[in-house]
N, CA and C atoms as an extended XYZ file, in Angstrom:
78
Properties=species:S:1:pos:R:3:atomname:S:1:resname:S:1:resid:I:1 pbc="F F F"
N        -2.393       -1.525      -21.020 N   GLN     1
C        -3.204       -2.668      -20.695 CA  GLN     1
C        -4.111       -2.881      -19.153 C   GLN     1
N        -2.981       -3.393      -18.451 N   SER     2
C        -3.466       -3.133      -17.053 CA  SER     2
C        -2.817       -1.604      -16.269 C   SER     2
N        -3.238       -0.510      -16.663 N   THR     3
C        -2.975        0.737      -16.225 CA  THR     3
C        -3.807        0.552      -14.840 C   THR     3
N        -4.768        0.987      -15.096 N   SER     4
C        -5.885        0.725      -13.452 CA  SER     4
C        -5.066       -0.373      -12.669 C   SER     4
N        -5.008       -1.528      -12.805 N   GLU     5
C        -4.815       -2.374      -11.601 CA  GLU     5
C        -3.332       -1.536      -11.486 C   GLU     5
N        -2.621       -1.614      -12.167 N   ASN     6
C        -1.436       -0.753      -12.327 CA  ASN     6
C        -1.640        0.046      -10.806 C   ASN     6
N        -2.314        0.920      -11.246 N   GLU     7
C        -2.850        2.356      -10.272 CA  GLU     7
C        -3.384        1.880       -8.992 C   GLU     7
N        -4.030        1.273       -9.456 N   ARG     8
C        -4.807        0.942       -7.756 CA  ARG     8
C        -3.899       -0.419       -6.585 C   ARG     8
N        -3.127       -0.748       -6.953 N   LEU     9
C        -1.944       -1.728       -6.257 CA  LEU     9
C        -1.606       -1.029       -4.880 C   LEU     9
N        -0.710        0.481       -5.825 N   PRO    10
C        -0.630        1.429       -4.608 CA  PRO    10
C        -1.730        1.775       -3.524 C   PRO    10
N        -3.161        1.886       -3.821 N   GLU    11
C        -3.641        2.144       -3.221 CA  GLU    11
C        -4.479        0.722       -1.521 C   GLU    11
N        -3.990       -0.742       -2.627 N   LEU    12
C        -4.924       -1.291       -1.377 CA  LEU    12
C        -3.618       -1.828       -0.692 C   LEU    12
N        -1.820       -1.541       -1.301 N   LEU    13
C        -0.680       -1.659       -0.489 CA  LEU    13
C        -0.857       -0.570        0.721 C   LEU    13
N        -1.357        0.933        0.438 N   ALA    14
C        -1.086        1.965        1.326 CA  ALA    14
C        -0.881        0.963        2.812 C   ALA    14
N        -2.490        0.555        2.959 N   PRO    15
C        -2.584        0.137        4.166 CA  PRO    15
C        -1.841       -0.840        5.203 C   PRO    15
N        -1.497       -1.730        4.180 N   GLU    16
C        -0.448       -2.581        5.037 CA  GLU    16
C         0.938       -1.847        5.045 C   GLU    16
N         0.978       -0.872        4.470 N   ILE    17
C         2.153        0.047        4.525 CA  ILE    17
C         2.536        0.779        5.823 C   ILE    17
N         1.640        1.602        5.755 N   LEU    18
C         1.293        2.143        6.880 CA  LEU    18
C         1.858        1.142        8.323 C   LEU    18
N         0.525        0.186        8.721 N   GLN    19
C         0.939       -0.699       10.326 CA  GLN    19
C         2.542       -0.587        9.816 C   GLN    19
N         3.012       -1.235        8.604 N   GLN    20
C         4.402       -2.030        9.086 CA  GLN    20
C         4.805       -0.860        9.819 C   GLN    20
N         4.847        0.421        9.142 N   GLN    21
C         5.681        1.889        9.796 CA  GLN    21
C         5.105        1.619       11.258 C   GLN    21
N         4.027        1.852       11.618 N   THR    22
C         3.390        1.955       12.890 CA  THR    22
C         4.035        1.217       13.945 C   THR    22
N         4.297       -0.530       13.451 N   LYS    23
C         4.802       -1.203       13.925 CA  LYS    23
C         6.142       -0.943       14.346 C   LYS    23
N         7.107       -0.779       12.960 N   ASN    24
C         8.558       -0.495       13.388 CA  ASN    24
C         8.211        0.820       13.972 C   ASN    24
N         7.781        1.826       14.087 N   ASP    25
C         7.525        2.954       15.309 CA  ASP    25
C         8.319        2.164       16.895 C   ASP    25
N         6.880        1.626       16.821 N   ASN    26
C         6.630        1.191       18.680 CA  ASN    26
C         7.879        0.467       18.820 C   ASN    26
């Protein structure tokens, strides 16, 4: 049912995860 929503979630969370990794790197 909510397959499309679950597939979109990773794309929306990707930018936040990348920013967190960059902050931890610095």
